[in-house]
MIVO-755813 format. One record per residue: chain; x, y, z of N, C-alpha, C in turn. Coordinates in nm, 3 decimals. Layout:
N
kette_n_xx_n_yy_n_zz_ca_xx_ca_yy_ca_zz_c_xx_c_yy_c_zz
A_X_Y_Z_X_Y_Z_X_Y_Z
...
***
This chain:
311
kette_n_xx_n_yy_n_zz_ca_xx_ca_yy_ca_zz_c_xx_c_yy_c_zz
A_9.162_14.018_9.936_9.244_13.957_9.830_9.286_13.817_9.874
A_9.261_13.718_9.790_9.292_13.580_9.826_9.443_13.557_9.820
A_9.490_13.477_9.914_9.632_13.441_9.920_9.645_13.296_9.874
A_9.725_13.274_9.771_9.743_13.139_9.720_9.834_13.059_9.812
A_9.798_12.933_9.835_9.881_12.843_9.914_9.951_12.746_9.820
A_10.082_12.747_9.820_10.161_12.663_9.730_10.234_12.558_9.812
A_10.219_12.434_9.772_10.284_12.324_9.841_10.371_12.246_9.744
A_10.471_12.182_9.798_10.558_12.096_9.717_10.545_11.953_9.765
A_10.566_11.861_9.673_10.555_11.720_9.705_10.690_11.654_9.723
A_10.690_11.522_9.742_10.815_11.449_9.769_10.886_11.400_9.643
A_10.844_11.446_9.525_10.896_11.388_9.402_11.017_11.461_9.347
A_11.058_11.568_9.409_11.173_11.642_9.358_11.134_11.736_9.247
A_11.218_11.835_9.220_11.192_11.932_9.115_11.233_11.876_8.980
A_11.168_11.920_8.872_11.210_11.876_8.739_11.354_11.918_8.713
A_11.435_11.831_8.650_11.575_11.868_8.623_11.583_11.985_8.527
A_11.671_12.077_8.553_11.690_12.191_8.464_11.835_12.236_8.474
A_11.879_12.301_8.370_12.015_12.352_8.369_12.017_12.487_8.440
A_12.077_12.491_8.555_12.087_12.615_8.631_12.197_12.703_8.572
A_12.190_12.831_8.605_12.294_12.922_8.556_12.432_12.880_8.605
A_12.439_12.825_8.726_12.568_12.781_8.779_12.623_12.660_8.704
A_12.537_12.588_8.630_12.583_12.471_8.556_12.658_12.509_8.430
A_12.642_12.630_8.382_12.707_12.669_8.257_12.858_12.658_8.269
A_12.910_12.693_8.385_13.055_12.681_8.405_13.102_12.538_8.397
A_13.023_12.444_8.452_13.059_12.303_8.447_13.055_12.251_8.304
A_12.951_12.289_8.230_12.941_12.246_8.090_13.059_12.300_8.009
A_13.092_12.428_8.030_13.204_12.489_7.958_13.336_12.420_7.994
A_13.352_12.388_8.123_13.475_12.321_8.166_13.488_12.183_8.100
A_13.379_12.107_8.097_13.383_11.975_8.033_13.414_11.986_7.884
A_13.360_12.090_7.820_13.386_12.111_7.678_13.533_12.144_7.655
A_13.589_12.231_7.738_13.729_12.270_7.722_13.823_12.153_7.748
A_13.788_12.067_7.843_13.872_11.949_7.870_13.875_11.859_7.748
A_13.760_11.837_7.687_13.757_11.752_7.569_13.830_11.816_7.451
A_13.828_11.949_7.441_13.887_12.017_7.327_14.031_12.062_7.353
A_14.094_12.011_7.457_14.224_12.065_7.497_14.328_12.059_7.386
A_14.331_11.950_7.309_14.431_11.940_7.202_14.394_12.032_7.085
A_14.263_12.042_7.055_14.220_12.135_6.950_14.254_12.278_6.988
A_14.237_12.312_7.116_14.265_12.448_7.160_14.414_12.478_7.152
A_14.498_12.380_7.179_14.642_12.401_7.169_14.682_12.429_7.024
A_14.627_12.353_6.930_14.658_12.374_6.788_14.604_12.509_6.742
A_14.480_12.541_6.784_14.422_12.671_6.750_14.508_12.786_6.801
A_14.555_12.775_6.926_14.639_12.881_6.983_14.771_12.892_6.907
A_14.824_12.779_6.862_14.948_12.782_6.786_14.931_12.855_6.654
A_14.822_12.827_6.582_14.796_12.897_6.456_14.776_13.047_6.479
A_14.703_13.081_6.585_14.680_13.223_6.614_14.811_13.294_6.646
A_14.899_13.227_6.719_15.028_13.287_6.754_15.114_13.308_6.629
A_15.115_13.209_6.541_15.193_13.222_6.417_15.139_13.337_6.332
A_15.006_13.345_6.319_14.946_13.453_6.240_14.977_13.589_6.300
A_14.975_13.599_6.432_15.005_13.727_6.497_15.150_13.767_6.478
A_15.242_13.669_6.487_15.385_13.699_6.474_15.421_13.740_6.331
A_15.350_13.685_6.231_15.382_13.719_6.093_15.327_13.855_6.053
A_15.231_13.905_6.129_15.176_14.036_6.097_15.091_14.031_5.970
A_15.092_14.138_5.894_15.008_14.148_5.775_15.076_14.099_5.648
A_15.185_14.025_5.660_15.256_13.973_5.542_15.164_13.881_5.461
A_15.142_13.907_5.331_15.052_13.822_5.252_15.108_13.682_5.233
A_15.022_13.585_5.225_15.061_13.446_5.202_15.004_13.400_5.069
A_15.076_13.312_4.997_15.031_13.273_4.862_14.911_13.178_4.863
A_14.877_13.116_4.976_14.772_13.014_4.974_14.642_13.062_5.040
A_14.623_13.193_5.049_14.494_13.244_5.095_14.396_13.248_4.977
A_14.267_13.236_5.006_14.167_13.236_4.899_14.102_13.374_4.891
A_14.031_13.398_4.784_13.968_13.527_4.762_13.847_13.544_4.854
A_13.803_13.668_4.878_13.683_13.689_4.961_13.561_13.614_4.910
A_13.544_13.607_4.777_13.432_13.532_4.721_13.443_13.384_4.755
A_13.563_13.330_4.740_13.585_13.189_4.774_13.562_13.164_4.922
A_13.601_13.261_5.006_13.580_13.246_5.150_13.431_13.242_5.183
A_13.352_13.324_5.114_13.207_13.325_5.137_13.144_13.192_5.098
A_13.183_13.141_4.981_13.129_13.013_4.934_13.168_12.901_5.030
A_13.294_12.900_5.072_13.340_12.796_5.165_13.267_12.807_5.298
A_13.240_12.930_5.344_13.167_12.948_5.470_13.026_12.891_5.464
A_12.960_12.911_5.350_12.825_12.854_5.335_12.831_12.702_5.339
A_12.929_12.644_5.269_12.942_12.498_5.267_12.971_12.443_5.406
A_13.062_12.508_5.478_13.097_12.462_5.613_12.975_12.470_5.705
A_12.900_12.578_5.697_12.781_12.593_5.781_12.681_12.481_5.755
A_12.663_12.446_5.628_12.569_12.338_5.594_12.617_12.205_5.649
A_12.746_12.177_5.631_12.799_12.049_5.679_12.790_12.039_5.831
A_12.827_12.146_5.902_12.822_12.143_6.048_12.678_12.131_6.097
A_12.586_12.204_6.033_12.446_12.197_6.073_12.390_12.057_6.052
A_12.422_11.996_5.938_12.372_11.860_5.911_12.430_11.761_6.010
A_12.560_11.771_6.035_12.625_11.678_6.127_12.569_11.692_6.268
A_12.549_11.817_6.314_12.496_11.838_6.449_12.351_11.793_6.460
A_12.273_11.812_6.352_12.135_11.764_6.354_12.130_11.613_6.368
A_12.216_11.543_6.293_12.220_11.397_6.303_12.266_11.353_6.442
A_12.364_11.423_6.499_12.415_11.386_6.631_12.308_11.405_6.738
A_12.238_11.520_6.734_12.130_11.543_6.830_12.019_11.440_6.811
A_11.994_11.401_6.685_11.893_11.299_6.660_11.929_11.166_6.723
A_12.057_11.128_6.715_12.102_11.004_6.779_12.086_11.014_6.931
A_12.128_11.126_6.988_12.117_11.145_7.134_11.971_11.138_7.178
A_11.884_11.206_7.105_11.743_11.210_7.144_11.676_11.074_7.125
A_11.714_11.002_7.019_11.659_10.868_7.001_11.700_10.778_7.117
A_11.825_10.788_7.160_11.870_10.707_7.273_11.792_10.742_7.400
A_11.765_10.871_7.419_11.688_10.910_7.539_11.545_10.859_7.530
A_11.485_10.862_7.413_11.349_10.811_7.397_11.345_10.661_7.421
A_11.447_10.590_7.375_11.451_10.446_7.396_11.466_10.412_7.544
A_11.545_10.493_7.616_11.557_10.468_7.759_11.427_10.504_7.831
A_11.355_10.602_7.780_11.222_10.629_7.834_11.129_10.510_7.812
A_11.142_10.446_7.694_11.063_10.326_7.668_11.102_10.213_7.763
A_11.231_10.200_7.794_11.275_10.096_7.888_11.214_10.120_8.026
A_11.209_10.246_8.068_11.145_10.278_8.198_10.999_10.235_8.197
A_10.927_10.269_8.090_10.785_10.233_8.082_10.766_10.082_8.073
A_10.852_10.015_7.997_10.840_9.869_7.985_10.869_9.799_8.116
A_10.959_9.856_8.196_10.986_9.799_8.329_10.863_9.809_8.418
A_10.796_9.922_8.413_10.673_9.937_8.490_10.563_9.845_8.438
A_10.558_9.827_8.305_10.460_9.734_8.248_10.487_9.591_8.294
A_10.614_9.554_8.305_10.650_9.421_8.354_10.597_9.401_8.496
A_10.617_9.501_8.580_10.566_9.493_8.718_10.413_9.484_8.721
A_10.345_9.570_8.647_10.199_9.572_8.651_10.138_9.447_8.587
A_10.203_9.396_8.482_10.153_9.273_8.420_10.165_9.155_8.516
A_10.274_9.150_8.590_10.289_9.045_8.691_10.183_9.057_8.800
A_10.156_9.181_8.843_10.053_9.200_8.945_9.917_9.153_8.893
A_9.888_9.184_8.766_9.757_9.150_8.710_9.739_9.000_8.691
A_9.844_8.928_8.653_9.828_8.788_8.617_9.880_8.691_8.724
A_9.982_8.730_8.797_10.032_8.643_8.904_9.959_8.671_9.034
A_9.928_8.798_9.057_9.858_8.836_9.179_9.953_8.891_9.284
A_9.906_8.991_9.362_9.994_9.052_9.462_10.036_8.956_9.572
A_9.953_8.858_9.605_9.988_8.765_9.713_10.110_8.683_9.675
A_10.109_8.625_9.555_10.224_8.546_9.511_10.347_8.631_9.489
A_10.329_8.756_9.448_10.444_8.843_9.424_10.515_8.881_9.553
A_10.448_8.866_9.666_10.515_8.895_9.794_10.604_8.781_9.840
A_10.595_8.666_9.774_10.682_8.554_9.809_10.821_8.578_9.752
A_10.916_8.492_9.791_11.053_8.506_9.743_11.060_8.488_9.591
A_10.983_8.393_9.540_10.981_8.372_9.394_10.918_8.492_9.324
A_10.813_8.547_9.381_10.749_8.663_9.321_10.840_8.784_9.317
A_10.914_8.809_9.425_11.008_8.920_9.425_11.119_8.900_9.322
A_11.157_8.775_9.305_11.260_8.745_9.205_11.211_8.779_9.065
A_11.083_8.758_9.040_11.026_8.789_8.909_11.038_8.938_8.877
A_11.014_9.022_8.975_11.021_9.167_8.954_11.165_9.215_8.949
A_11.247_9.166_9.039_11.384_9.216_9.050_11.472_9.174_8.934
A_11.432_9.072_8.859_11.513_9.034_8.744_11.509_9.143_8.638
A_11.401_9.220_8.632_11.394_9.334_8.540_11.490_9.444_8.584
A_11.501_9.465_8.714_11.595_9.565_8.766_11.738_9.526_8.728
A_11.770_9.398_8.746_11.904_9.352_8.709_11.929_9.371_8.560
A_11.828_9.350_8.480_11.844_9.362_8.335_11.879_9.504_8.293
A_11.811_9.604_8.349_11.838_9.742_8.307_11.977_9.786_8.353
A_12.021_9.740_8.469_12.156_9.776_8.513_12.262_9.710_8.425
A_12.240_9.586_8.386_12.335_9.520_8.296_12.336_9.588_8.159
A_12.221_9.636_8.114_12.216_9.713_7.989_12.298_9.840_8.003
A_12.286_9.908_8.114_12.364_10.027_8.144_12.513_9.998_8.133
A_12.558_9.891_8.198_12.699_9.857_8.198_12.749_9.821_8.058
A_12.665_9.750_7.981_12.707_9.708_7.848_12.720_9.829_7.754
A_12.627_9.922_7.761_12.631_10.037_7.672_12.751_10.126_7.701
A_12.785_10.142_7.828_12.896_10.230_7.864_13.030_10.157_7.866
A_13.027_10.028_7.905_13.150_9.955_7.936_13.232_10.034_8.039
A_13.160_10.092_8.134_13.219_10.187_8.229_13.121_10.202_8.345
A_13.167_10.186_8.470_13.074_10.194_8.582_13.148_10.227_8.711
A_13.072_10.274_8.808_13.126_10.297_8.942_13.144_10.161_9.010
A_13.250_10.147_9.087_13.277_10.019_9.152_13.167_9.984_9.252
A_13.114_10.085_9.327_13.012_10.055_9.426_12.879_10.018_9.361
A_12.853_10.076_9.242_12.731_10.042_9.170_12.740_9.899_9.117
A_12.854_9.864_9.061_12.873_9.728_9.010_12.864_9.626_9.123
A_12.921_9.659_9.239_12.914_9.568_9.353_12.769_9.549_9.398
A_12.689_9.658_9.396_12.549_9.647_9.435_12.470_9.560_9.339
A_12.496_9.572_9.210_12.426_9.490_9.111_12.469_9.345_9.123
A_12.598_9.321_9.150_12.644_9.183_9.170_12.578_9.119_9.292
A_12.557_9.198_9.397_12.486_9.145_9.514_12.341_9.110_9.478
A_12.278_9.194_9.396_12.142_9.164_9.352_12.139_9.036_9.271
A_12.235_9.018_9.181_12.240_8.895_9.102_12.259_8.773_9.191
A_12.343_8.786_9.295_12.364_8.674_9.386_12.235_8.640_9.461
A_12.160_8.741_9.502_12.032_8.716_9.571_11.930_8.652_9.478
A_11.943_8.677_9.348_11.854_8.615_9.250_11.902_8.477_9.208
A_12.014_8.432_9.265_12.070_8.303_9.229_12.140_8.302_9.095
A_12.192_8.418_9.053_12.257_8.432_8.924_12.405_8.464_8.943
A_12.491_8.422_8.852_12.635_8.450_8.867_12.667_8.597_8.849
A_12.773_8.643_8.914_12.808_8.785_8.911_12.851_8.832_8.772
A_12.913_8.746_8.695_12.961_8.785_8.562_12.859_8.762_8.451
A_12.731_8.763_8.487_12.626_8.733_8.389_12.621_8.840_8.281
A_12.605_8.796_8.155_12.590_8.888_8.043_12.443_8.922_8.024
A_12.420_9.034_7.958_12.283_9.082_7.938_12.199_8.980_7.860
A_12.253_8.926_7.752_12.175_8.832_7.671_12.149_8.702_7.747
A_12.241_8.662_7.834_12.215_8.545_7.918_12.096_8.569_8.009
A_12.088_8.689_8.064_11.977_8.722_8.152_11.845_8.726_8.076
A_11.849_8.776_7.952_11.727_8.778_7.869_11.677_8.636_7.844
A_11.769_8.544_7.816_11.728_8.405_7.795_11.674_8.343_7.923
A_11.733_8.377_8.035_11.684_8.324_8.162_11.544_8.378_8.193
A_11.517_8.503_8.157_11.384_8.556_8.182_11.280_8.483_8.096
A_11.317_8.449_7.971_11.226_8.371_7.887_11.196_8.236_7.950
A_11.300_8.175_8.008_11.279_8.046_8.074_11.192_8.062_8.199
A_11.204_8.175_8.268_11.121_8.201_8.387_10.974_8.214_8.347
A_10.947_8.281_8.236_10.809_8.294_8.189_10.752_8.155_8.156
A_10.835_8.071_8.093_10.791_7.934_8.063_10.760_7.859_8.192
A_10.845_7.875_8.294_10.822_7.805_8.421_10.696_7.855_8.490
A_10.667_7.983_8.480_10.544_8.036_8.541_10.421_7.971_8.479
A_10.421_7.955_8.349_10.307_7.892_8.281_10.301_7.742_8.314
A_10.416_7.678_8.318_10.420_7.535_8.349_10.369_7.506_8.489
A_10.402_7.594_8.583_10.362_7.571_8.723_10.222_7.625_8.755
A_10.156_7.681_8.655_10.020_7.728_8.677_10.008_7.864_8.742
A_10.117_7.940_8.746_10.110_8.074_8.804_10.043_8.172_8.707
A_10.053_8.147_8.577_9.984_8.230_8.478_9.920_8.138_8.375
A_9.811_8.186_8.315_9.746_8.110_8.209_9.806_8.148_8.073
A_9.744_8.098_7.966_9.797_8.126_7.833_9.799_8.276_7.803
A_9.691_8.345_7.841_9.684_8.488_7.818_9.790_8.563_7.898
A_9.813_8.523_8.022_9.915_8.587_8.104_10.054_8.566_8.047
A_10.081_8.443_7.998_10.211_8.419_7.938_10.231_8.506_7.815
A_10.127_8.519_7.733_10.138_8.602_7.613_10.167_8.747_7.650
A_10.100_8.799_7.753_10.122_8.937_7.795_10.266_8.957_7.844
A_10.316_8.863_7.923_10.453_8.875_7.972_10.554_8.867_7.859
A_10.529_8.778_7.763_10.620_8.766_7.649_10.619_8.895_7.566
A_10.503_8.957_7.550_10.495_9.082_7.473_10.575_9.193_7.541
A_10.565_9.204_7.673_10.642_9.305_7.744_10.792_9.277_7.729
A_10.831_9.150_7.745_10.973_9.113_7.731_11.022_9.142_7.590
A_10.939_9.117_7.488_10.981_9.142_7.350_10.996_9.292_7.323
A_10.908_9.376_7.379_10.923_9.520_7.361_11.052_9.569_7.426
A_11.084_9.511_7.539_11.209_9.548_7.606_11.330_9.506_7.522
A_11.322_9.388_7.460_11.431_9.342_7.374_11.446_9.433_7.252
A_11.335_9.482_7.198_11.343_9.576_7.085_11.418_9.702_7.125
A_11.387_9.755_7.243_11.456_9.876_7.289_11.604_9.849_7.311
A_11.636_9.733_7.368_11.776_9.697_7.391_11.851_9.690_7.258
A_11.791_9.626_7.158_11.856_9.616_7.028_11.879_9.750_6.964
A_11.782_9.841_6.975_11.799_9.974_6.917_11.908_10.054_6.989
A_11.916_10.040_7.120_12.021_10.108_7.196_12.159_10.053_7.158
A_12.168_9.923_7.140_12.296_9.864_7.098_12.333_9.910_6.957
A_12.234_9.929_6.871_12.262_9.981_6.736_12.322_10.121_6.743
A_12.264_10.208_6.827_12.317_10.344_6.841_12.459_10.341_6.894
A_12.482_10.255_6.991_12.616_10.246_7.050_12.720_10.197_6.950
A_12.686_10.097_6.871_12.783_10.029_6.787_12.793_10.086_6.645
A_12.705_10.180_6.608_12.707_10.234_6.472_12.707_10.386_6.477
A_12.823_10.448_6.496_12.830_10.595_6.495_12.821_10.648_6.353
A_12.819_10.780_6.341_12.824_10.843_6.209_12.954_10.801_6.140
A_12.951_10.769_6.010_13.071_10.717_5.942_13.194_10.805_5.964
A_13.306_10.739_5.988_13.430_10.811_6.018_13.472_10.899_5.901
A_13.445_10.856_5.778_13.484_10.935_5.661_13.416_11.072_5.662
A_13.287_11.074_5.699_13.216_11.201_5.705_13.269_11.286_5.820
A_13.299_11.223_5.932_13.352_11.296_6.047_13.484_11.363_6.013
A_13.572_11.289_5.947_13.702_11.345_5.909_13.685_11.460_5.811
A_13.596_11.444_5.713_13.576_11.549_5.612_13.526_11.678_5.678
A_13.425_11.668_5.763_13.369_11.787_5.826_13.474_11.856_5.913
A_13.553_11.777_5.981_13.654_11.837_6.069_13.762_11.908_5.987
A_13.807_11.845_5.879_13.911_11.907_5.796_13.862_12.035_5.731
A_13.740_12.033_5.677_13.691_12.153_5.608_13.665_12.265_5.709
A_13.631_12.230_5.833_13.612_12.332_5.937_13.745_12.399_5.971
A_13.850_12.318_5.984_13.982_12.374_6.013_14.030_12.460_5.895
A_14.006_12.413_5.774_14.048_12.491_5.656_13.978_12.626_5.654
A_13.848_12.626_5.680_13.775_12.752_5.677_13.819_12.843_5.793
A_13.841_12.785_5.909_13.885_12.866_6.023_14.019_12.932_5.998
A_14.111_12.859_5.936_14.241_12.917_5.905_14.229_13.030_5.804
A_14.143_13.011_5.704_14.124_13.116_5.604_14.059_13.240_5.667
A_13.966_13.218_5.762_13.908_13.332_5.834_14.015_13.407_5.912
A_14.102_13.333_5.978_14.208_13.395_6.057_14.300_13.478_5.968
A_14.337_13.424_5.853_14.426_13.496_5.762_14.358_13.619_5.703
A_14.228_13.606_5.673_14.154_13.719_5.615_14.148_13.835_5.715
A_14.114_13.806_5.838_14.105_13.913_5.938_14.243_13.963_5.979
A_14.345_13.877_5.969_14.480_13.924_5.999_14.522_14.030_5.899
A_14.485_14.010_5.771_14.518_14.108_5.669_14.446_14.240_5.690
A_14.335_14.238_5.763_14.259_14.360_5.792_14.291_14.415_5.931
A_14.398_14.364_5.992_14.441_14.407_6.126_14.333_14.382_6.232
A_14.256_14.275_6.213_14.152_14.237_6.310_14.171_14.091_6.348
A_14.293_14.055_6.387_14.325_13.915_6.411_14.245_13.858_6.529
A_14.209_13.943_6.626_14.132_13.894_6.741_13.993_13.847_6.696
A_13.932_13.923_6.607_13.800_13.884_6.554_13.812_13.752_6.479
A_13.914_13.740_6.396_13.935_13.617_6.321_13.958_13.498_6.412
A_14.034_13.518_6.521_14.061_13.408_6.614_13.933_13.363_6.684
A_13.848_13.459_6.722_13.722_13.424_6.789_13.629_13.349_6.695
A_13.617_13.395_6.572_13.533_13.326_6.474_13.586_13.186_6.444
A_13.716_13.175_6.431_13.781_13.045_6.410_13.744_12.949_6.523
A_13.757_12.997_6.647_13.724_12.915_6.763_13.575_12.878_6.764
A_13.490_12.972_6.726_13.347_12.944_6.726_13.310_12.828_6.634
A_13.369_12.825_6.515_13.340_12.715_6.422_13.396_12.583_6.475
A_13.514_12.588_6.536_13.570_12.465_6.594_13.481_12.410_6.704
A_13.432_12.497_6.792_13.346_12.453_6.902_13.215_12.394_6.848
A_13.156_12.460_6.749_13.030_12.410_6.692_13.048_12.271_6.632
A_13.159_12.250_6.563_13.184_12.119_6.503_13.211_12.013_6.608
A_13.288_12.048_6.712_13.322_11.949_6.816_13.200_11.912_6.901
A_13.110_12.005_6.928_12.991_11.974_7.006_12.909_11.866_6.936
A_12.897_11.877_6.804_12.826_11.772_6.730_12.893_11.638_6.745
A_13.025_11.636_6.745_13.098_11.510_6.760_13.077_11.450_6.898
A_13.075_11.534_7.001_13.062_11.483_7.137_12.920_11.435_7.167
A_12.820_11.506_7.118_12.681_11.467_7.143_12.647_11.338_7.068
A_12.722_11.308_6.965_12.698_11.189_6.884_12.704_11.061_6.968
A_12.784_11.061_7.076_12.798_10.942_7.159_12.725_10.956_7.291
A_12.597_10.914_7.300_12.521_10.933_7.426_12.563_10.840_7.539
A_12.656_10.746_7.511_12.700_10.652_7.616_12.850_10.665_7.641
A_12.906_10.784_7.619_13.049_10.803_7.632_13.098_10.773_7.772
A_13.224_10.739_7.781_13.280_10.690_7.907_13.323_10.800_8.003
A_13.340_10.921_7.956_13.396_11.023_8.045_13.294_11.082_8.140
A_13.167_11.042_8.127_13.068_11.088_8.224_13.040_11.236_8.218
A_13.047_11.297_8.100_13.025_11.440_8.089_12.879_11.470_8.061
A_12.849_11.598_8.045_12.712_11.640_8.017_12.667_11.598_7.879
A_12.757_11.546_7.795_12.719_11.505_7.660_12.656_11.366_7.659
A_12.671_11.289_7.766_12.617_11.154_7.770_12.489_11.150_7.853
A_12.412_11.042_7.838_12.286_11.027_7.911_12.312_10.986_8.056
A_12.228_11.032_8.150_12.244_10.996_8.292_12.185_10.857_8.319
A_12.254_10.755_8.272_12.198_10.620_8.279_12.183_10.570_8.423
A_12.276_10.608_8.511_12.263_10.564_8.650_12.137_10.619_8.715
A_12.102_10.743_8.683_11.980_10.802_8.737_11.857_10.731_8.682
A_11.859_10.698_8.552_11.746_10.628_8.492_11.729_10.489_8.553
A_11.839_10.417_8.571_11.831_10.284_8.630_11.789_10.291_8.777
A_11.832_10.395_8.848_11.791_10.411_8.988_11.641_10.437_8.996
A_11.586_10.512_8.899_11.442_10.536_8.895_11.367_10.405_8.877
A_11.414_10.320_8.787_11.350_10.190_8.765_11.360_10.104_8.891
A_11.475_10.105_8.956_11.492_10.026_9.079_11.394_10.070_9.187
A_11.378_10.201_9.203_11.286_10.252_9.305_11.141_10.221_9.271
A_11.107_10.220_9.143_10.969_10.193_9.101_10.931_10.047_9.120
A_11.026_9.956_9.101_10.993_9.814_9.100_11.019_9.743_9.232
A_11.119_9.790_9.307_11.160_9.716_9.427_11.099_9.777_9.552
A_11.054_9.691_9.643_11.004_9.738_9.772_11.117_9.778_9.865
A_11.234_9.722_9.842_11.350_9.755_9.925_11.446_9.841_9.844
A_11.539_9.902_9.914_11.637_9.987_9.848_11.756_9.903_9.803
A_11.798_9.926_9.679_11.914_9.855_9.628_12.040_9.914_9.691
A_12.114_9.832_9.761_12.231_9.879_9.835_12.348_9.904_9.740
A_12.391_10.032_9.732_12.502_10.068_9.644_12.602_10.159_9.715
A_12.615_10.143_9.843_12.715_10.217_9.918_12.692_10.367_9.913
A_12.797_10.446_9.890_12.784_10.592_9.893_12.720_10.651_9.768
A_12.692_10.571_9.666_12.637_10.625_9.542_12.496_10.679_9.564
A_12.473_10.801_9.512_12.340_10.861_9.512_12.317_10.922_9.374
A_12.209_10.884_9.307_12.185_10.940_9.173_12.164_11.090_9.178
A_12.209_11.159_9.075_12.196_11.304_9.067_12.081_11.343_8.976
A_12.015_11.454_9.006_11.912_11.509_8.919_11.964_11.623_8.832
A_12.093_11.648_8.840_12.153_11.755_8.761_12.179_11.703_8.619
A_12.117_11.764_8.516_12.135_11.713_8.379_12.275_11.729_8.324
A_12.363_11.803_8.393_12.499_11.817_8.347_12.591_11.710_8.405
A_12.536_11.620_8.485_12.616_11.513_8.545_12.567_11.378_8.496
A_12.659_11.289_8.467_12.624_11.165_8.400_12.545_11.068_8.488
A_12.550_11.080_8.620_12.480_10.983_8.704_12.383_11.052_8.799
***
C-alpha cells in the first residue's frame, strides 16, 4: 500500500475562521450592540414584571404575521446590500494588489532589471508601496502609530514629505512617468503601459473612496431599525400573553442582531478594527512584500492572517 507524502510550503495556510474565533466575533458583536442590548433587556424586564396583563397597543396575530414578513424582507434586502458593499470593497482591494504587481512587472519589462536595481529604480517601485499605504490611511482615517511611522520613513527615503496626501502622490507618480520618458528610460509604448497601470489603480482608488463616502441612505437605515424594534416588541408582547416570554425575548434579540449585522458590515473601513472591516494592513503588507526587496520597518507590528482581526 502506497504511503502519501504531504509537504507544506512557506506561503502560510489559507485564512479561515477557526472554531475558536467564534467567541471573538461574538464578543465584538456584543460590544457594538451594548446599548441595544441594554434597551432590549429593559423592555424584557418590563414585560416580565407586568405579567400577562393585556395592553391596548398590541396588534392582532394576523397583523403580526404581515409585519413579520415585511420586516424579514427589509432586513434581507438591507443585509444583501451591505454584504455587496463589503464584497465590492474586497474585490477592489484585490484589484489594487494585482495592479501593484503589474506596476512592478511593467517596470521590469520596459525599464529593465539593471536600472531598477539603482536608487532611482527602487524609488519607482516603492512609490507604489507608499501609495497603497496612504490609501489605507485615507479610507480608515485610523492607523497604528508604528505603521504610520514606518510609512513616513519610507516617504522620507523617497524624498517625499511625511504629511503627503494620496492625491499628491498620484500626481507625483504621473510626473515620474513623464520624467522616465523624457530621460529615455522608457519609449512611447513603455510610457503608455505605465500610464494604463496607473489609471487602473486610480479607478480602484476612486471606487473605494465612493464606498467609503457614500453609505446606504440614513433614511432607509432609520426605517429598517425602527420597524425591527416595533416588530420585536410586538413579538415579546405576543409571547408574554402566552406565558412564553423567554421565547419572545430570544426571537426579539434574533431580529435585532440580524438587523445590526447588516449595519456593521455596511462599513468595510470602520475604525474599531473589528471582524466587520477589511484587513487593510495585511493587504498592504502583502503588496509591500511583493514589491520591495527589503522589509518595510514597522517596529513590533506584524500582519495577521486571522480573518476576524482587522490587521
